[in-house]
Structure formats: C-alpha cells, structure tokens
C-alpha positions as a printed Julia matrix, in Angstrom:
321×3 Matrix{Float64}:
 319.9   102.58  202.97
 318.66   99.09  202.15
 318.59   99.88  198.42
 322.22  101.04  198.51
 323.24   97.8   200.26
 321.43   95.63  197.63
 323.14   97.44  194.76
 326.52   97.0   196.44
 325.97   93.21  196.86
 324.95   92.73  193.22
 328.05   94.66  192.06
 330.32   92.41  194.11
 328.73   89.2   192.72
 329.07   90.42  189.12
 332.77   91.28  189.64
 333.48   87.84  191.13
 331.84   86.12  188.16
 334.05   88.0   185.71
 337.21   87.13  187.64
 336.43   83.39  187.72
 335.36   83.01  184.09
 338.23   84.97  182.62
 340.99   82.28  182.75
 338.66   79.59  181.34
 337.69   81.76  178.38
 341.34   82.55  177.7
 342.36   78.84  177.75
 339.52   77.9   175.42
 340.54   80.68  173.02
 344.15   79.49  172.94
 343.1    75.82  172.28
 340.83   76.89  169.44
 343.58   78.98  167.84
 346.06   76.07  168.0
 343.72   73.61  166.18
 342.7    76.07  163.55
 339.33   77.1   162.35
 339.21   74.61  159.48
 339.88   71.65  161.82
 337.13   72.66  164.19
 334.66   73.14  161.43
 335.46   69.87  159.63
 332.3    67.76  159.41
 332.15   64.08  160.63
 332.8    61.43  158.01
 332.89   57.64  158.54
 335.33   57.28  155.63
 337.94   59.1   157.66
 338.06   56.32  160.29
 340.93   53.74  160.06
 340.12   50.34  158.58
 339.06   47.62  161.01
 342.0    45.26  161.73
 341.73   41.64  160.54
 340.75   39.09  163.21
 343.64   37.51  165.06
 342.57   34.04  163.93
 342.75   34.75  160.19
 345.38   35.78  157.7
 345.37   36.79  154.06
 345.58   34.14  151.41
 348.73   34.87  149.37
 346.99   33.77  146.18
 343.96   35.99  146.75
 344.33   38.85  149.25
 340.54   39.09  149.46
 340.24   35.58  150.95
 341.24   34.77  154.49
 341.88   31.34  155.97
 341.49   30.13  159.55
 344.68   29.09  161.26
 345.13   26.55  164.04
 344.07   27.74  167.42
 346.66   28.57  170.0
 348.21   25.54  171.69
 350.52   25.35  174.65
 354.25   25.05  173.99
 355.18   21.39  173.49
 351.65   20.42  172.38
 352.05   21.17  168.68
 350.65   18.37  166.54
 353.11   16.21  164.58
 351.91   13.85  161.88
 355.01   13.13  159.84
 355.68    9.46  159.13
 358.3     8.1   161.54
 358.53   11.52  163.19
 358.11   10.22  166.77
 358.25    6.9   168.56
 357.7     5.64  172.07
 358.87    2.79  174.28
 357.39    1.59  177.53
 355.97   -1.22  179.6
 352.53   -2.67  180.33
 350.75   -5.27  182.41
 348.02   -7.57  181.05
 346.8   -11.21  181.13
 349.69  -11.93  178.75
 352.18  -10.89  181.44
 354.59   -8.0   181.87
 355.0    -6.26  178.54
 357.55   -4.28  176.58
 355.92   -2.01  174.01
 357.0     0.22  171.16
 355.01    2.53  168.85
 355.71    4.93  165.98
 353.63    7.56  164.12
 352.59    6.68  160.56
 350.25    9.62  159.86
 347.76   11.85  161.62
 345.26    8.99  162.09
 347.36    5.81  162.34
 350.24    4.56  164.48
 352.07    1.21  164.35
 352.76   -0.75  167.52
 354.59   -3.91  168.67
 353.69   -5.59  171.97
 355.73   -8.32  173.66
 354.95   -9.96  177.0
 356.55  -12.43  179.4
 355.62  -14.05  182.67
 357.24  -17.02  184.42
 356.19  -18.43  187.76
 356.66  -21.73  189.61
 354.36  -22.56  192.49
 356.79  -24.91  194.18
 355.7   -28.23  195.6
 352.19  -28.25  197.12
 350.25  -31.16  198.62
 346.46  -31.29  198.39
 344.59  -34.39  199.68
 347.5   -36.72  199.08
 348.37  -35.21  195.68
 351.68  -33.41  195.34
 351.55  -30.7   192.68
 354.33  -28.56  191.25
 352.8   -25.91  188.97
 354.56  -23.84  186.34
 353.28  -20.83  184.37
 355.17  -19.97  181.19
 353.85  -16.96  179.26
 355.57  -15.45  176.21
 353.88  -13.66  173.29
 354.41  -11.04  170.59
 351.89   -9.05  168.55
 351.85   -6.31  165.89
 349.0    -3.78  165.83
 347.76   -0.65  164.08
 346.26    2.07  166.29
 343.6     3.99  164.36
 342.31    7.31  165.76
 339.28    8.06  163.52
 338.63   11.51  165.01
 342.23   12.29  165.99
 341.09   12.16  169.62
 342.31    9.97  172.46
 339.94    7.1   171.47
 341.26    4.41  169.17
 340.55    1.08  167.46
 343.41   -1.4   167.13
 343.32   -4.42  164.78
 346.35   -6.64  165.03
 347.99  -10.05  164.76
 349.33  -12.21  167.58
 352.12  -13.85  165.61
 353.77  -15.7   168.53
 351.99  -17.31  171.47
 353.83  -19.54  173.93
 351.39  -19.13  176.83
 350.85  -22.33  178.77
 350.39  -23.73  182.27
 351.72  -27.09  183.34
 351.91  -29.19  186.47
 353.82  -32.22  187.7
 351.63  -34.44  189.89
 352.57  -37.25  192.28
 349.84  -39.28  193.97
 350.92  -40.72  197.28
 350.29  -44.47  197.66
 346.73  -45.2   198.76
 345.36  -41.89  197.43
 341.9   -42.21  195.89
 341.01  -40.44  192.59
 338.2   -40.66  190.07
 338.42  -40.77  186.28
 335.26  -40.8   184.15
 333.15  -41.92  187.13
 335.44  -44.8   188.12
 337.34  -44.84  191.42
 341.01  -45.77  191.49
 343.71  -45.86  194.14
 347.33  -45.03  193.59
 349.44  -48.11  194.34
 351.85  -48.16  197.22
 355.44  -48.69  196.16
 356.36  -52.38  196.2
 359.84  -53.5   195.13
 358.74  -57.13  194.81
 355.99  -56.46  192.28
 357.53  -53.35  190.8
 354.48  -51.27  191.75
 354.95  -47.5   191.95
 352.54  -44.66  192.79
 350.83  -42.73  190.0
 352.77  -39.78  188.6
 352.06  -37.59  185.63
 352.24  -34.33  183.75
 349.36  -32.03  182.83
 349.79  -29.28  180.26
 347.26  -26.64  179.2
 348.2   -24.56  176.19
 346.27  -21.29  176.15
 345.8   -21.36  172.38
 345.39  -23.64  169.4
 345.66  -21.02  166.66
 348.84  -19.15  165.72
 348.95  -16.54  164.34
 345.73  -15.19  165.83
 343.76  -12.08  164.89
 343.25   -9.48  167.65
 340.88   -6.55  167.93
 340.87   -4.01  170.72
 340.05   -0.46  171.64
 340.95    1.99  174.33
 341.85    5.54  175.15
 345.16    7.34  175.43
 347.9     7.38  172.8
 350.84    5.0   172.86
 352.82    7.72  171.06
 351.44   11.28  171.51
 351.21   13.37  168.32
 352.85   16.26  170.11
 356.07   16.97  171.96
 354.6    15.55  175.16
 356.81   12.74  176.5
 354.72   10.65  178.89
 351.42    8.88  178.2
 349.39    6.24  180.03
 347.16    4.4   177.52
 344.74    1.58  178.32
 343.42   -1.2   176.1
 340.47   -3.62  176.09
 339.77   -6.37  173.55
 340.15  -10.02  172.6
 342.54  -12.32  170.77
 340.97  -15.1   168.67
 343.4   -17.77  169.87
 341.05  -20.74  169.58
 340.28  -23.14  172.46
 343.0   -24.17  174.92
 344.76  -27.46  174.37
 344.9   -30.15  177.07
 347.38  -33.0   177.38
 347.66  -35.46  180.27
 350.36  -38.1   180.6
 350.2   -40.59  183.5
 352.39  -43.49  184.57
 352.63  -45.88  187.53
 350.32  -48.45  189.03
 346.63  -48.08  189.78
 344.36  -50.29  191.87
 340.61  -50.81  191.62
 340.2   -51.43  195.36
 341.42  -49.73  198.49
 343.13  -52.89  199.75
 345.24  -52.9   196.57
 344.49  -56.47  195.6
 343.7   -55.63  191.97
 346.59  -53.43  190.76
 348.41  -53.13  187.47
 350.66  -50.89  185.45
 348.33  -48.39  183.75
 350.49  -48.54  180.64
 349.85  -52.28  180.23
 346.79  -52.4   177.97
 346.9   -56.22  177.9
 345.71  -56.21  181.51
 341.96  -55.57  182.0
 342.65  -53.0   184.73
 345.2   -51.15  182.6
 343.0   -51.31  179.5
 339.97  -49.96  181.4
 342.09  -47.19  182.94
 343.32  -45.96  179.53
 339.81  -46.11  178.11
 338.43  -44.04  180.99
 341.3   -41.55  180.71
 340.74  -41.04  176.98
 337.0   -40.62  177.48
 337.58  -38.04  180.22
 340.09  -36.14  178.05
 337.6   -36.04  175.16
 334.95  -34.64  177.48
 337.27  -32.02  178.99
 338.51  -30.9   175.58
 334.95  -30.56  174.35
 334.17  -28.28  177.3
 337.26  -26.19  176.51
 336.08  -25.73  172.91
 333.59  -23.13  174.13
 336.52  -20.85  175.04
 337.57  -19.44  171.66
 339.02  -16.09  172.73
 341.63  -14.78  175.12
 340.97  -11.48  176.93
 343.04   -8.36  176.38
 343.0    -5.63  179.0
 346.1    -3.69  179.81
 347.47   -0.45  181.11
 350.81    0.95  180.0
 353.17    3.81  180.61
 355.08    5.08  177.59
 357.91    7.54  176.96
 357.89    9.3   173.57
 360.61   11.2   171.73
 361.37   12.69  168.32
 363.21   10.58  165.77
 366.26   12.01  163.96
 365.29   14.2   161.04
 361.88   15.15  162.46
 361.17   18.77  163.12
C-alpha cells in the first residue's frame, strides 16, 4: 500500500514539472527562431563595437582631422570674455583722499585697459575761534589723472601706472587775532595789537595756504583688485585701488598784516610790514626763519596717498559684438 502511494506521488510531481517548464521552453524556442541561427552563433569581436565619441571639450582641427584642440570651458551666459579694442567702456564714481571722483575706463586688449580719473571736493569750515584766534578754513580739491590698468594674468589683480596731469588740491585759512592775543614765532613771543584809531594800530590778520603738491604733472603707481571695466557682459563692478602719487612736498605760504607788540601792555608796537622799525624788522626775520624751518620739515613728505573704492557701470560700445 505504501509503495503504491509513493509511486503515485512521484508521478504527480513529474507531471507538474512538465506543465510548468513547457511555456518557458516554447518562448525560448520562438526567440531563438526570430534571431536566426547565424546571429546566435556569431562570435564576439571588439571591432564590431561603435567608435568612442570625441570628448565634449575637444573638436577636430579643420586643417588636420587627426588633431583636436581644446576649446574654452563653459561659462555662464553674460560672462563671455571680450578683448576687442574699444569694445566696452564703463563710467562710475569713487571716493579717495583726492575727493569724490568721476571715473571712466575702456578696454584696449585682453591685458590692458585705459582709465581717466577726476576728483573734486570743496568744504568751508566757517568761522571758528580758538584761544583768541578766529579761523575760517577752506578746502579746495580738484585733480585729473590718466592711467593704464594692466592685468598680467587676466585675473582681478592689476598694476596701474599713470600720470596726474592736473592737481589743484590745497587747504587755506583766513586768520584774525583778537587784540591782546599772544602768539609765538621762532621762539619769540608777540601780542596782537588792540585797534587804536589814533595810532592806526590794528590786530594781526593773515592768510595761510598749503598746496598739497609742488610737482605737476606727477607720476602715479598703484595696484588693486577688481576691474574698472569687466571683460565680459557683466555691468556692475566695485574695484579698489591702493598706491601713491609722486607730487613732491607740499608748499606753504603765510601772509600777515597788522600791528604786533613785544609786550603784553602794548607799549612797544609797530606795523609788522614796516621793516625800518626794529620791532617790524625782527618780526619779519623771525617769520621768514620759521617758514624756512616749516618748509624743510614738509620736504620729507614727497608722496600723496592713493586709496579708493569705486562703483562702475559697464556697457558695450557701438560696433562691438
């Protein structure tokens, strides 16, 4: 009985195996027939593979198809480099020790730009009184320079030789010494005379002017980062600059008039312009000696600092691509 049951179970398993494997064998037979015997039996060959495509960064040289050349890397729209002479220019403003500036620049080639800088600054302090001295100060700055911006590696860093061809920078002051005010010139004490209609005495008044240069035109050299005119289609830039202008030492001129006294009680007073009087002659001698000393001290200042920051707007010139 047990043997009959075992034979029956094996028969059922064999029948199930045939039923399940039948559809798979039929599908494989149909697929093989569709491809063909020759295709199935074709041996592997590397020569049958398609040729490897050329890299995306190279292209064939028209003169020699066997040579490829590297093209510029991908850049964002608007950042394409432009080096054509007079292809782009920029205008903008800056702030520096020369004052508030108006600037303009233009592309000459891929390494060099040309630039013009102008600056102005005017300020009057108004009347101020310090220890009996009334002072009215005035600052008058005006200058113009031409420069070449050289980018040796075509990066944002630059060197800029130039020429300061106009320099009107100066500071001046009008001074009025109230009567009885004490002051010292070249180690000698004087007192400004009190106004006296009978003697004609008047307090000391004068003008002081400091010119911030003695050499025009003056050579300039500077460096910085950021382009005054971007070599792309970018519009805005914010360059900075650091350097010096070889303007020579400042000039100093002092002109005084009025009456000065050698004592506080004003018993020994004279017109300082009267060199025939011993007091007036000594005053002019002391003033000239003091001016010589002050000018000698100013001779150590041979340069004028350049440090500025600017904001520029650039655009294509007509005819540029």
